[in-house]
C-alpha positions, 0 to 999 in steps of 0.5 A: 500500500502506497499513501502520502503521510498527510492523507494517512494522518487525515484518515487517522484523525477522522477515526480517532474518537472511535478507537478504543483506548483500553479494551478486553478485545485487543484488536479494537485498539487498532485501525483496520485497512482493506477493501478501500476502507479504513475502520475504527470501532469501540464496539458501540460506534464505528467510523468507516472512512473511504480510503482507495489506497487500502487494498490489502487487509491489515491492522495498524496499531493506532497509538504507535503509528499516530505518534510515529507519523508526527516525525515524518514529513507530510509530503513523503510517500509511505509504503506499508506492507504486512509481513507475517505478524508485523506491519512495515513502514518505509519512506525516503530516509526511514522505516519502522516496524510494529507487531500487529494482530490478525485482521480477521479478528477485527469486528468488521460490520456485516451487511445488514438489511436496511429498514428505512432511509432518507436524505436529511439536512445534516446541518440542522440534524447535527446541531439539534443533537449537539444542543440536546447533549447537555441534558442527557442523564449521567446516572447509568441506573436509567439507560434510556435517559443516558442517550438522545431520543430521536422521534422519527417520522414527520417531523423528526424530533430530538429529545433528551432529559435527566429527570429534572430537566428536558430538551425538546426540538422539532426539526424540518426533517422527515423520515419514512418510518415512524419509530423512536430510537435512543442514540448513545451520548458518546456516539453523538460526540463522534457524529459531530467530530466526523461532521466537522472533519468531512468536507462540504460538497458544493452544488453540482451546478456551481463553478469549481473553486468557489470557496463561498459555494463550498462553505455555504453548500448544504450538508445532506446526510443519508440516515438509515435504520439498519439491522435490529438496533443500528443507526447509520449516517453516511457523510457523502462518499467520504465516511459513515458512522454506525451506532448501536442504539440503546435498548428500551422505551424512552419517555413520552417526551412530547407529553411532557410539554405543558398545555393550556393557558400559562399562569406566567409568561415573561420575556427578557434579555438573556445577557441581563438575566445571566449577569443578574444570576451570576451576581447571586450564584455564590450564595445560591450554591450555599443553599441547595443551588436555589435562585428565587425569581419574583416578577412584579411591576415589569421587573424581575428580582433575582435573589438567593439566601443562605444562613445570614447572607442574602443578595438580590439583583433586579432587571427590567422585563420586556413584558410579563403576563401573570405577575405578581408571581414567584418561583425557585429554580436551580442556579446551575440549570438556569445559567446553562440555559442563558449562557452565551445567548444574546437575544430575547428569551421567554419563561413560561409557567403553566402550573405551580408544580409543573416544569418551567418552559424556557425558549430562545429563537430556534433553539430547543425548548427546555423544561426545568423543574422548579424548586420549592421555596419557603418565602419570607412571610409564609407559614413554615411547613411542619418539619417531618421527623427524619430517621437516624442515619447510620454512620461509620468512621469511614464516612467522609464529609465530602460524601455529603457535600453540596453539588449545586444540583439540589443534593446538599443539605436543605436549609430551614428556609428553602427545600428542593423539588421533590418531583421529576419532569415526568412525574409533575407533568403526569400529575398536572395531566391527571388534574 
């Protein structure tokens, strides 16, 4: 096999996120070459790159070869040969040899029947998947929440949630089969990597060499459901990504969106809200991460209190319906939503117990569960006796530390939310 160094480096960079670092199956720490392809897989996600130079099947030790190529001039031609249990590299002025494994042991994906396929707008699809990624659950006890749900049909919808917040977005994309699938979050990160690394293809009618036409060319991807549990995305003729889908039924995401007349709706400038929340976030973190929001007379008062400390900041709202009104919300979740946004955001509430709905331009609709707050002047709730906790000498203070997400010890003034997004919405629906 003869190939230019720069070409091999580009292919290896494309495959990098799918190469397993450590694995019980040794061959997946290698990259496969052969049949005009270069392939890498971590057994969850596979990247297949078009490489016409790769005719003879062989496995390259990814880490060792990648390190070696850093010190070989990119303009040089490499000759790569398989000799028994070794793979040999030679170029003008140097050579290298590495032990290899039997290429027959590499898990090449067999031909699988295609259930349904469609050309889709890659720019919109990848952007939506990335926007949903921060909302997946990191707790592995509920696997169906650890990935991003695709509601396939007309239209395609993208959803994710961790139980306390959720992200929902309908795309201007259709798919010929109505079903729901769950894509692992790691596979979504790989999709973005491949999307960035593969070139745009200008329209066939465009004049060759036009940079503007290349940059603005629409990225169409072919999306296919293949086999029993796989989703395949083809990036033109350059590369493909095949993902094993998470088994199980995702929540009924669309039913989580509150309906009816809102009891509160407010529009405000995102940078102003972000600045106000950042002023009080230190004290908020000292009390379960609770931010208190009070709407009255066209203004929003943002405050936090902990022990003998209290801080507040006020901003003007563009318009608010349903005031006076007040609610508590998690400072981390609120900052993650407003961070970096420059335009107008909307906050809508349909019930006292249900999720607060945030919206910004064409970004996903975000649902965040409110937190229970004991407001000044309210009658304190009767304290319920707590069971005595068993302690050991091995228990450390850090195990009960404040996470900023409602896991810290609750103060007398405020308590955290008790329901999840799914539970509270179901209750509101029943009522």
